[in-house]
C-alpha positions in Angstrom: 135.7 4.9 53.9 138.3 5.0 56.6 135.8 5.2 59.4 133.8 2.2 57.9 137.0 0.2 57.8 137.9 1.1 61.4 134.4 0.1 62.5 134.6 -3.2 60.7 138.1 -4.1 62.0 138.3 -2.6 65.4 135.1 -4.0 66.9 136.3 -3.7 70.5 136.8 0.1 70.5 135.3 1.7 73.6 136.1 5.3 72.7 136.2 7.1 69.4 136.8 10.8 68.7 136.3 12.2 65.3 136.9 15.9 64.6 136.8 18.1 61.5 136.0 15.2 59.2 133.5 16.8 56.8 133.0 13.6 54.7 131.6 11.4 57.4 128.3 10.3 56.1 125.2 8.3 57.2 126.9 5.1 55.9 129.8 5.8 58.3 127.4 6.1 61.3 125.7 2.9 60.2 129.0 1.1 60.2 129.7 2.4 63.7 126.3 1.3 64.9 126.6 -2.2 63.2 130.1 -3.0 64.4 130.9 -1.1 67.6 128.5 -2.6 70.1 130.9 -2.1 73.0 131.5 1.6 72.4 131.0 3.8 75.5 132.4 7.2 74.5 131.7 9.0 71.1 132.9 12.5 70.2 131.9 14.1 66.9 133.0 17.6 66.3 132.4 19.7 63.2 130.8 17.0 61.1 128.0 18.1 58.8 127.3 15.3 56.3 125.3 12.9 58.4 121.6 13.2 59.1 118.8 11.7 61.1 119.2 8.4 59.1 122.8 8.0 60.4 121.9 9.0 63.9 119.1 6.4 64.0 121.6 3.7 62.8 124.1 4.7 65.5 121.4 4.4 68.1 120.3 0.9 67.1 123.1 -1.0 68.8 125.3 1.4 70.9 123.1 1.1 74.0 126.0 1.0 76.4 127.1 4.5 75.5 128.0 6.6 78.5 129.4 9.8 76.9 128.2 11.5 73.7 129.5 14.7 72.2 127.9 16.2 69.1 129.5 19.7 68.9 128.9 21.9 65.9 127.4 19.0 63.9 124.4 20.9 62.6 125.2 24.4 61.6 122.0 25.0 59.7 118.4 23.9 60.3 118.3 21.7 57.2 121.8 20.2 57.6 123.0 17.6 60.1 120.9 16.0 62.8 117.5 17.6 63.4 115.9 18.1 66.8 113.6 15.2 66.1 116.6 13.0 65.1 118.4 14.2 68.2 115.4 13.3 70.4 115.1 9.7 69.0 118.9 9.2 69.2 119.1 10.2 72.8 116.3 7.8 73.8 118.5 4.9 72.6 121.1 5.6 75.3 119.6 5.2 78.8 123.1 5.0 80.4 124.4 8.3 79.2 126.3 10.1 81.9 127.7 13.0 79.8 126.3 14.7 76.7 127.7 17.7 74.9 125.4 19.3 72.3 127.1 22.6 71.9 126.0 24.5 68.8 123.5 21.8 67.8 119.9 22.1 66.7 118.8 21.3 70.2 115.2 22.3 71.3 113.4 22.4 74.6 111.5 19.3 73.6 114.7 17.4 72.9 116.0 18.4 76.3 112.8 17.2 78.0 113.2 13.8 76.2 116.9 13.7 77.2 116.4 14.2 80.9 113.4 11.8 81.0 115.3 9.1 79.2 118.7 9.4 80.7 118.2 9.0 84.5 122.0 8.8 85.2 122.9 12.0 83.4 125.6 13.9 85.3 126.9 16.5 82.7 124.9 18.3 80.1 126.5 21.0 77.9 124.0 23.0 75.8 126.1 26.1 75.0 125.3 28.1 71.9 121.8 26.5 71.4 118.3 28.0 71.3 117.0 26.4 74.5 114.8 28.4 76.8 113.5 28.3 80.3 111.3 25.4 79.3 114.4 23.2 79.1 115.5 24.4 82.5 112.2 23.5 84.0 112.5 20.0 82.5 116.0 19.6 83.9 114.9 20.8 87.3 111.9 18.4 87.3 113.5 15.2 85.8 117.2 15.3 86.4 118.2 14.8 90.0 121.8 13.5 89.2 123.1 16.4 87.1 126.0 18.3 88.5 127.5 20.1 85.5 125.4 22.3 83.3 126.6 24.5 80.4 124.1 27.2 79.4 126.3 29.9 77.8 124.7 31.8 74.9 121.3 30.2 75.2 117.8 31.8 75.4 117.4 31.3 79.2 116.4 34.0 81.6 116.9 34.9 85.3 113.5 33.3 86.1 114.6 30.0 84.5 117.9 30.1 86.5 116.0 30.8 89.7 113.7 27.8 89.1 116.7 25.6 88.3 118.6 26.7 91.5 115.6 25.9 93.7 115.2 22.3 92.3 118.7 21.1 91.3 120.4 20.3 94.6 123.1 18.2 93.0 124.4 21.0 90.7 128.1 21.7 91.3 129.1 23.6 88.1 126.9 26.0 86.2 128.1 27.9 83.2 126.0 30.7 81.9 126.2 34.3 80.8 124.0 37.4 81.3 122.8 39.2 78.2 
């Protein structure tokens, strides 16, 4: 309820960061989407009650978004935003420069959609996801502006990193681990 009231009354917010609020629902995201048209930076951390319905509502009118952080918002496959929901949400934000999807239900297909939709993307954090070398090939092929990439605890291999290194000349910061 509090988030809905904030969205309705503080319509000129450009940044909102919500952490550890386990009762934020699809209705809350709908209120954000309906009232915060000027929002540029959104951070959601450890929120599990909203689904693809809320994500779609958020994407309807927040097209100016430049930074999006969905960390630990989908701890199980059937809870939170699905990969399909993530893909459709990302396509709503062509001006994204920074996205953090740590510990989300991110897939290689969603990464491909992300890098094809967000031509200005500079920072992408995909730590603790199940992405593979397929995602790295998409990044290397479609994202020429990315300079920070987080890949710690993913399913990538040395071959994927090699491909990435040969095609991503703008990369300045690369975070990964060797298994």
